[in-house]
N, C-alpha and C positions, 0 to 999 in steps of 0.2 A: 315451636319449632318454625325453623325455617323449610320451605317448598322446595325438595330436591326436583331437577329436573333434566331431562338426556338432552344432548345437542349434540350435533355433528360438527366436525370441523375437516378444511383444506390444512395438511399437515404443510403445503407449500406455500402457500401467501394466508392462512386462518383464515378467508369464507367460512362464513355459519350457516349452518341449513338444519329445518328442522326436523331431515332426514336424510338417509343414507343416497348420495347421488354416485353413479360409474365415476362421470367426468366434472371437476371445476368450474364450473359457468364465470369462475373472474381469472384463473391464470387458465385452462385447460387442458390440466395434468389430470394420467387417469387414476382413479384406484387412491386419492390420498386421502379420501374423507375420510374418520377417524371417528367413536364416538365418545366422548366422555360427560361426563357428571356436573353439572354445574351448579353450582347455589351461590345464588344473593347474597352479596354482606351484608353484613348487620354491625352497626356501629360499635357493639362490646366486644366483637369478637374480636379486633387486632389489627394490625394497621399504621403507619404511620399519622402518632398525635393523635389516634381515637380507643386509646390504654385510658386518656388523661380522663374520659369524661367532661369537660368543659365546651358549651356552647358555643361554637363556628357562629358567629352572627354572617349572612347571606351575603358577599358583598356588590360592591354599591361601583357605578361608572364613574372615570374621572375624569374629565375634560382634558386634552394629553398638554396640556401647557402647563398645569398644576400638579402635573407629572414632578416630581423631587430627582431628578437623574446626578449621581455621581460617581464620574468613570475607576472602576475599583482595578487595583494593579494586577496585572497576573499573578499566576507564583509561579516563579523560574527555576526546575531545577539543573541537575548538574548537567545531562546529557543536553547539547546543543543539539544532538539531530530531534531530537522528541518536542524541541521543543519551537524549532523550526515546521515543525512537521506539524501541529500543534496553534501555529499562528503568532507562536511569538509569548511560551507561557501557557499553563493551565488556570484558563478561568474558572473565577470562583460560582459555586454554585451553577457546576458544565455536568452535561455526565455524559461520558465515554465510552464508544466501545471499540471492541480489541477484537478481530477473529483472523482467524486461522488453521493453517492444515498443526492433524495434532502433534506435538514433539515441537513445533517451531522454535518456541520460545518465550510464547508473551509471556506465561509465569512467570521464566525469568526474567521480562525487559520489566513488567511491573512490580518483581521482589527487589529485583536493584532501582527503582525509581526510588522503592517505599523504602528502604535503608539507607540511599542517596542524600533525603531531604534535609538541607538545613535548619531544626531547629521547629520540626514540625509534627505534630502528632500523626501517627497515621495508624486505622485500621486497616486491619491483611486481612479478610472473610474469605475463608477457605472453605468449600464443600465438595473437593477431590482426594484430599492431603489432610494426612494428621500433622500436626503439629513436632513432631519426631520428623517427617518426611521433610517438612518447609524447614526445622529448624538447619537441616542437612544437606538445604539449597543453601542454604543461606551461609554457611560455614563454607562449603565451595570459593561462593563469588567474594566473598573476603570483604566485604564491604568493612568501613565502617561505625563506632556503634550510632544508633541514631533510637528518636524514642519511635521505634514500628511494633504494635501492639497484632499482634496475632488472634485470632478465634477462629474453630473450627466450627462449623453451624450451617444449617441448610434452609432451620426453620425463619422466613423473615419478620414475622414476630416477636421473636426472638432474641434477634441483629440489632429489630429497636430500641426495642429494653434496651439491649446494654448500649447501645448508642445514644440514647438520651442522658442517662446517668457519666458515661466517658466522654462524647464532647468530641469528635474526632478532627482534625481537620482537612484530611486526605481520605474519602474510605473508598478499598475495593473490593471486591466483587467476584472471585475465580471458584464458577463462573455462574451464569446468569443460568444456563440447564440445570441445575446442580439447585437454583434454589426453589422453596416451596412455602408457597401463603395458604392460609386454611380457612381463606374467605373463600378459594374455589375444591371442589375433588377431586378433580383431574390429579391425576402424578405430575410427577416433577419432571421440566423436558417436554410436556404437551405445550401446544399455543396458549390454550388456555393460560395453566402457572405461567408461560415468558410472558405471557400479553400483562397478567396483571400485577408479578414479580418486576415490571419495572416502570407498570403506572406507581407504582410503591414508591421503588429507588429516583422517579423523576419528582414525585411528591415531599419526596426530604430533601434531593438536590436544590428545586427551587428557594422552598422555607425554609432551609438554615443555613443559605452560600454555601453548602462546605460542597467541593466536588467529589463527582462519586465514575472510578473506572469499572465496568463491568466488559469483564472477557465471554467470548461468545462462541460454541462451535461452529462448524459450517459443515455443510453437508455436502454429499460422493459428488457433486455437481459445480462445489466449491461457493455457493450463497451462502450466508450468514446460518443458521440453525433455524429453524422458527416462524413465524410470521410475517412475512414481510411489513406489516405494519409496524416494527422491534424497529427496524432500521429511520424510520418514519420520526418516535417518539425524541429517540438520542437525540443530543445537539452536535454530536462530532460519530463520526466512521470509519476506525483505519483496519485498514488488512495489512498483516504482516507476511509478507513471502519469501519463498525462498530453495531452494532444490536441497534436501537429506544429502546430496553429494560431491556437494560445496556450502563449503559454511561461512558465508554471505548471504542476508536476509538483509528486505530492503521492505518499510515502515510506508505504504500509502495512506494518502487522507482518500475516502471515498464520498465524505461528505462534512462542511465543519461550515456550522453557521458564524463563528468567530473568526473564519480568517478561509486562505485558500485553498484549493483542492487542486493545487496542482504542484503542494511540493512534498517528495518524500524525505527517508532519511535512510542512511544503511550503516551497515552493523555488521560485525564477524565478529559467531560465534566462538570462542576459545574455552577453555577448561575450566574459565576465573572465570566467566558469562560472556555478556556480550560488550565487544568496543565498539565503539562508535571509528565511522571512517570519514576524518573530516578533506581526503581528500583517494576518492577515486579513481581519478583516472591513472594513477599510479600503481594500478594493482589491478588493472583493468587491459593493459601495454604491458606484453609480457619483456623480460628484460632476456636480450637474444648477444653472442658475441658477434654473429656473424648475421648478411641479410643472406633472406632468402624471398624466392618469387613468389606472386600470390599474396604478398600481406599490403595490405593499406591499412593506414588508419582515416580515423571517419568523426565527427566530429555530431552528438548527439545529445537531447535535452531528454531531461528527464524531471517531469516537472517546470520548477525555475534552473532546475542546475544543469550547466553544462560539462558533458563529460567524454573524453577522448575514449573512444573502442576499437580494437584491433580486429578486422577484420578481415579473414581467410580463406583460402579461395583454390580448392585445388582440379587441373582441368586436364584431361589424359583421355587418348582413345575407346572410345567404347568397345569391350571384348566380346556383347553382345549385340541382338538385333535394336533393340532399343537402349536407348541412354541415359542415363542414370542422372536426374536431376532434384539431389537432396540437400537439404538449410538444415541448422539446427539456429536456432536463439533469430530466427527469420522468419518473414511469407513466403510462403515456393512461391502462391500464385504470382507473388510480386519478382520471384526470382524468373522465374521462367518471362515474364514481360522485360526483364533486363536483358536479357538472353537472349526473346528477339528482335529487341533496338540494336544491341551489340554487331549481330548479323544484318541486320535491314541497313542500320544508315552507316555504319563501320566496317563493314564489310569482312569480320569476323564467323570465318565456319565453327559455327561452334555445334551443327544440327548435327555432327556423330561424335559431339563431344560428353564423359563422361566430367558432371560436375557438380563437385560439396563449395559448401561452402558454411559458413563456422564464423558466430559468433563469442571471441574470449571473453571467458571471464563469467559464462553461465546463463546472460543476460538474454532479453527476450528485448526487441526492438521493432519498435511501429513509427520511430519517427523516419521521415521522406528527406531529411537531409544527407544519409547516411550511403545513395543510391551510388551516387557522383563516385566512392569509397572503395564498392558494392564493384562497378564497373571495372575501375580500378586493378581491384584484388584478379577478379576474372581474367580482366587482359593479360594482367604480370604473367599471373600464371601459365599462361596458356602460349605467350612469346617467351614466356620462362627467363624475362630480366626484371630483377628486381628494384623497387623501387625505395628507392633511399628514405631512410627511416627517420631523415627530416621534416619529412614532407608528410601532409594534412589537407585532405580534402571535407567540402559541408556543402553540399549544393541536393536537390533536385534532379534529377532525367526524366527527362517529356520521353513523349513513344516518335517522337521527332529528330530524337535525336538532341535538343536542345539543352542547355542545361539551364535552371530553374531557380530563381530565389526562394529560400527560406527564411524562418525566421528569426528575430533577434544574433542575428546574425553581431552585433557586435559581441557579446556574451560567445562565441563560440570561437570568434579570433582572438580572443586576451585568455581563456580555456590557453588554448594550443602554446600562446606567446608562454605562460608560464610555464606548460612544463615544459618550454625550451627548443618546439618544433622552430625551423627557419622558414618555411615555405605554408601557403591553404591555398589550397585554389578552391574558391570561388565563385558562383556564376554574376557578370558584369552588373546586374539589375541589384546585386542584394547593396552595393556599394551608390546609391542614391541617396544622398542626405547624408552619409557615414564618413565621419574624420579621420581619413588614416595616419596624419598625420601624427597622428598618438600610439602608435603600431611600429615596435620595432622589428618584427617580421615579415616579411615581403605579404604582399595580397598577392595574386593573381589571376584577374578577373579573367570568364571566360563563357562563352558565348555556347562553344558545340562542342558533341567527346571530343573533334578530329583532333584539337586544341591542346588537349588533357592529353591525350598520348604523345603528344608529337613533346608537347614539354618535358614530360618525364619517364615513358618508355624507346624514344625514341633518339 
C-alpha cells in the first residue's frame, strides 16, 4: 500500500509547504494554505494509458533537423468568432481553457460548438449537469444533428477508459474543477486535483492529437480558480466576459501558443444560444431621430478589430459644493486629466460643473484613441452644440492640449468609412506615410484641440 502523506497547498497560487503558513511566500496572500492528503501515483491505479500494462521505453533525445514535421491543418468551426480568437481554427492536440463568470455562457458556447462541428466525433463530458439537462439545453439551441455524444462523469480514470474505445476527435470537459483523479486523495476542486487532472488531459491531448476544451471556474477576484500553474500548462487561455444586464459577450485571449493574444470575439446571448456579432460597431452606435449635444463617435481597437463607439457626456452646473465626476466604461482618473486639459488649454470653465461620461453599449474602453471624442462630447454638452452624426474622432490628447497620433490609423479610417461617416478627425502626425487617396471619407488632420472645436462646434 502506498504511503499517504499530508501537505499544505496555497489555494491562490498552488505553492506547496510541509507545514501550515499564515502568509504564502510565493504570492503574498494570507490564510490561503489548506491541508490536503497527497498520495504518490502508482502505475496500476489509472490515468491516461497506464491501464494497458505496456512498458514505455525511456525517451531519447533527437537532433532538431532529424525531427519529422508536417503542418497539420486546423479544424475550422462554423463559428468565425471562435476561429479568429484561436488564431485560425482548432489546433490538433491543443489544450484550451475557457474561464468566465457563472452563467455567462461558457457551457452554452462549447455545447453549441460541439453540435455544429461538421462530420466530427465529439465527446462532451460534464461533471456539473445531468444528461437530461444537457439534452434540454441542446433542444433550446436548435442546432443541426451532429455526431456529439454526452457523458456525465467526474472520474478521470473512467473517462479515459471510455475515450480509448470511443476515440473522439474533440473532447470537451465541463468543468476541470469537478474532475477527480484517484491518484490524488484530496477532494475535487483542490489545488492537487486540478493540477493532476489537467496534467492527465494534457498528456492525452499531446499523445493522441485530439484537441481538448476545458471549462474553468473563476474566483471572486476574477482569476481562474486553482493554481497559477494551470494557466501555464494549457496551450490557450480564453476568458468569456460580459455584463448580466446586457446581452453581449466578449471572448478574449490571454494566452495562445498558436496565434495572437490580441484577438477577440463578440457574441449576443439570445434565447436560442449565442449569435455571432460580425459588425459590432452598428450595435454600439445608437440610432437616433434627432441630433443631441454631448454625443461623439470615437474609434477604438479591441485586439486587432477596430470598433466605432458612442461617447455620451452630460455637463451641468453643480448644485452641491463639490462637483461630481462620474464615468461608466472609462477610467475616472483619465477623465479628470482630460477635464484639467480642457480647462487649462482650452479655456472652458469646468471647475464648477458636474460631468458625467458614459460609453454606450456597456463596453470598458482603455484605448487612448478615444480621448479626442471624449473631449469633443464634453465640450459639446458644455456649449449645448450638437456634433454632426457623420463626424468621427480617432486621436489621443496630451497634457499640453496637443492631438497625438495613435496606432493602426488606416484600419480606424476604413471602419469609419464602411459605416458611412463623412469626416474623421485624426492627428496630423498619424498621416505620415499614409496614402489618403484610397479613402472616400474626408480626413481632417489636426494638431491642437482648438482646431477640432473650430471645425466642429464653432
